[in-house]
Every structure is written in C-alpha cells, then in structure tokens.
N, C-alpha and C positions, 0 to 999 in steps of 0.2 A: 570203348575204342576212341582215342582222341582224333580230332581233326588236325591235319598237318598240311603245311605247304611243302613243296619239294625241298626247300632249304632246311626245314625242320626235320623232314624224313631222312635226308642225307646225313644231317648232324647226328640223328638218332642211330643210324646204321653204323657210323664211325664209332660212336660210344659203345654200342652193343659188341662190336667185333673187337675193339681195343681192350675191352674188359675181359673178353673171352681168350684173346690171343696176345700174350705179352710180347711177342716178337714183332708186332706191328709198330712201325715208326711212321710218323706223319710229318712231312716238311714241304716247304715251298715258300714263295714270296708272301710275306705278311700273314701267314696262316696261324701263327702262334698267338702273340699278345693281342693283335687286332682281330683275330678270328676270320681272316680272309676278306677279300674285297667285297664279297657278297655275304659274308658272315656265316658261311656254311660250317666253318670249323670253330665257331665261337664256343668258348668254355672248355675246349679240349686241353689247352695248355694248362689251365688251372687244375683240371682233374688229373692229368697224366704226367705233367711236369716237363721240364726242358730236355730231358734225355729221350723222350718219346715224341714230343711235339716241338718243333723249332723252326725259326725263320732262316731263310737262305739269302745270299746275294741275288741280284738280278742277273742270273746266269743260268739259263735253261739247260745248256749243255752240261754244266756242272751238276745241276740238280739230277738229271737223268744218269749221268756218269757215276755219281756217288751212289744213287739208288741201285744201279747194276751191281756195283761192288758189294753193297750191303746184302742184296738178295743172294749173291753167290756164296756169302758166308752165313746164310741161314736166317737172316731177318726178312721181314715182309714190309717193304717200303710202300707207303701210299703217298704219292706226291701230287701236288697241285701245280699245274701250269695256269697262270692267272686268267688267260684267255687262250683259246685254241690258236688264235692268230699269232701268239707269241712262241709257238712251239718249234719254229723252224731252226733256231740255233741248235736245238737238240735232235734235229732230223737224222743226222748221221748216227748218233748214238742209238736212236730208236730202231731205225730200219737196218743198219749194218751190224749192230752189236746185240741189242736187246732181243730183237725178233729172231735172230739166228742162233742164239746161245744154245738151245737144246740140240739143234741140228748139227752145229759145228763141233759139239763135244760128244756126238754119238749118244745123246741121251744121258750123259753122266751129270750134266749140270742144267739147271733151268734158272731163269730169273723172274720169279713170280711177282712182278711189280704191278700196281694199279696206278695209272696216270689219269688223274681227274682233270677235266678241262671244260669250262663253260664254252658253248658254241652257239652260232646262229645269231640272227638279227632280231629286230622287233623292240629294241630298247634304246634306239637313237644313239647307238655306239659309234657310228661312222665307219670309216674305211677299215681300221685296224682292230676293231672290237666286235665285229659282226659276221665274220666269214664262217662258212660251213665247208670245210675242206677234208671231210672224213674219208673220201675215196683215196686220197694219198696213202692212207694207212690200211684201208681195206685191201689195197693192191699188194701189200707186203705180207708174205707168208710168215706165220709165226705169231701174229698179233690177233687178239680178239678185240672187236669194236662194239661197244654197247651204247645205246642212246634211248633212255627211258622217256616217257611222255607224261607220267603221272607220279605223284608222291609215293603211292603204294609200290609201284614197280621200281621206282628209284631206290627205295630202301632195300627191297628184296634183291634187286640186281647188284647193288653195290656190295651187299654182304656176300653174294655168290662170287663176285669179282675178287673180293679179298680172300676168298678160299680157293680160288683157281690156282692151278699149278704152272700157269704160263702167263705172260704179260697181257694186261687188259688196258685198252684205252677207253676210259669211261667218260662219255660226252654228256654234259648236262645242259639242256636247253634253257639258257638264262631267261628267255622270254616267259617261261613257265615257273620260274623260281618261286614267285609269290602270287602268281595269277590264279592258281588252282589250289583248292583245299579238298581233301577227302579223308575218309577214315583210314587210318594206318595202325595196324596192330602194334602194341608195345612189345618189346622183347625181340626174340630171335625168330626170323622166318626168311626163307629164300625164294627168289624167282629164278628158275633155271636159265642159264645163258643158252642161247640158241633156239628159243621157243618164241614164236610170234603169238600174238593174242588177237582173237576176233572180238573187237569191241562193239561191233554192230552187225547184226545178222541181216542178210539181204539176199535177193535172188536175181536182180536185174543187172547189176554191175558191181565190180569189186574196185575199191580204192585202197591202194597200199600207201602207207606213209609211216613216219616216225618222228620222234621229238616234238617240237612245238606245232608242227603242221598237222598232227593228229587232231588237235582241237579245232583247227580251221576246217578240216575234212568233215568232222562230226557235225559242225554247224551247217556245212553245205549239204550233208546227207539229210538233215532235218528239213531243210528248205526244199530239197528235191522230192522228199516224201509228200510235201504239200501238193506237188504236181503229179502224184501217183507213181513215183519211181521208188523202187525198193533197193537201197544202196547198202552193200556190205562193206565194212571198214575193217581193215587188218592193220594193226600196229605191229611193225616188225620187231621193235624192242632191241633185238640184237642184229646189228648190221653185218657182222661176220663173226662166226659162221651163221649164214642166213638160213632161215627155216624154209627150205625149198618145198618140203612136203605140204606145209600149210598154204604156201603160195599156189601150188599146183592144184590142191584140193579146191580152193576157192575159185580158181580160174575154170576148172571143169564144171563148177556149179553155176556160174553166172555167164561165162563166155565173153565178157566185156571187161576191160581193164583200164584204169586210170592210175597213174603213179604220181605222188605229190611229195616234193621236198624243196627246201629253200636253198640247197646247193645249186651251183650252175648246172645247166642242162647237159653240156657236152662232157661225156665220161662220168657223169654223176651216177649214183647207185641205181637210178631209174633205168639207165642204159643196160646195166648188168641184169637187172630183174627182167627187162624186156627180152634179152637174149636167152635167159634161162627158160622163160615161158615159151619162146619160139622153139627152143630145142626139145622141150618136153611135152608141150600141150598145144601146139599151133593148130591142130585139127579141131580143138574145142573153141577157138576164137570166132566170134561172130562179127568182129569189127577190129580195126587196127588198134594197137595199144597207144594211148596218149599219155604224155608227160606234162605235168604242170610244175614248173620249177622256177628257181632264180634264173637270172640272165647271165650270159657269158661276158660279163663286164665286171670291173671292180665294184665292190659294194658301195652304193651311194649313201649319202646322209640325207639330203633334202628329199630325195625320191625313194626313200626306204619303203614306204607303203606301196609304191608302184612296183618295186623290184620283187618284193616278197609275194608268193602266191596268196591269194585271198579267196573268200567265199565265192565271189562272182566268177573268178577264173576257173575254179574247180567245177562250179555248176555248168559253165559253158562246155568244159571238157566232157562232163557226164552227159549232157544233152547231145553232144556231137557223136559220142560212141553209141548212144541209144538210137540216134537217127540214121546210123549207117546201114545200108542195105545193098 
C-alpha cells in the first residue's frame, strides 16, 4: 500500500473514477496542461485528452453554469474553483440553480456536479486565499459539503462524491495537501458521505473538528494526555449532512465538548453543532460547550498564526471545560 500525500490521493481518486466512468469531465482554471495550481490534476489531461480535461477562462459563474448544463444532459462534471475565496461570482448559480434543481423539477432532473475547492489558511495565502466560508453553503438546502482531513479519507470521499446523485462541494484543506502522508489503497474504495470518524478514543472530553484543524486537535490531545486527560477526537469529515448520531453518542460518553474550526466563530459550524447538542443531549453536559475558532475579522497575513486555532488555544479550552463545576 503506497504512502500518499493528499494531493496524490486526490489525483489517484480522479484517475480511478475517470477510468471507470467515461461521463466524467474535469475542467476549471489551469487544471489541464498545468495540472492545477496545486498540481492535484497533474497528468489527467495527458491521459484523458482535451475532450474530458480542459481549461476555462477566469469566470467562475461560467464554470458552474456550463457544468449545470452538462449535468442536466447526462455528463458528470468535476470542476475546480482555484480557491474557495474565488467562488462568489458563481454563488447565484450554486445556491439558486444547482442546489434547487432536483426540488424545482419535482425530482425529474438533478445536477450531480462535484465542485472541488481548496480552503482554509496556514499557507501564508493572505486575505483572498485563506478563507473558510463553508457555512454559506451548508446553509443551502440541496448541497452536500465534504471536508476531509487525511489522504485516505480524501480519496475515498472524492470517489463517493463523484458517484453521488446530487451536487457536492468538496473542500480540500490546502494546509494538509503535502503536510501529511499515510497509506492509501490503490484502486477503488469509498468513504461514505455523512459519516464522521472517531480518530482518537477518550472518556473525559470530546473535541469535534474537520479539515486541517483535526491535526492541531490531535496534537493538543496528546499533550493533554500528558496531564492525565483522556480526550476523544471526532473528525466530522462531512459537514452536511452532518453525522448527528456520532456527535450525540460521543457527547453522552464524555459530557464535555470543545469544537475547533478555523472559520470565524459567529455562525460557524460550531454554532450549529452546539445547538444540535443542546436540543438533543443537554442533560448529558457537565460543562458549557466551548468553541475554538478563527476570529470575526478579515483573514490576516502577518498575524495568520494568531488568527488560526493552535495547540495552546485548544488545550486552554480543554482545561476550561474540565475545570468547570
């Protein structure tokens, strides 16, 4: 079983599924000859040719609009928005057309598109290349939103997304692209959409996270263990539909909750998770739920490390919920 980075795993997923399904077409800005700005699509143009892998103008609305038309006529578009920060020219196409296609046609049509987009900070990308605005899309009925944290999950979830019957926004944590290597099976396998993963077993407190922050949380959990604390870590993997059963099961087990993401705090996914726990398991809580997040400010360049949650901030939150009485 080869060791792969997330870039390599995503590339392998695209190859596996494009070989299996001739209806898949891949397009976006610089994804063909150059293999994408992060080289995720490297080599695909050479293998599958210009009819299935092609570059587009810098026109996100056009990219999504064309993809919707293709999907309605039976193709399976996989499109890349070069950074999630650049997706807003296509916002109307996504939330008013793509997400509502099945509902508005009474189930007669769907537009099963996969929109790939690197997201999040940690690579000194500055204001317009570092944002985590996933909740804009989680708020929109009709969209699935996926955010893997590891190469293994990235490949399996991308294959699942390409086989889904409805649109999927597939968010790739660019901070993890080449920072993590792990064993990834060759060939075909899937990770189901909608299932969280317990990546660390614990009994004292649960930390929920996703994307690049999972690795920060795991490091914090190891340091907390040195102080005698047993931290459970849940990687959400799919942001919507969210795995509420796994969330509630862990809350009932530990009774203490910390939620970590690098998106801003106000109306971030941590707020929705907190509400779901309050509605379904408030009687199991032994302490208030704490959120460790990005700040409600534009994403900074010079102060990026201060803006993003780090191990120390996560540990402080863990200690705070553990000391509550």
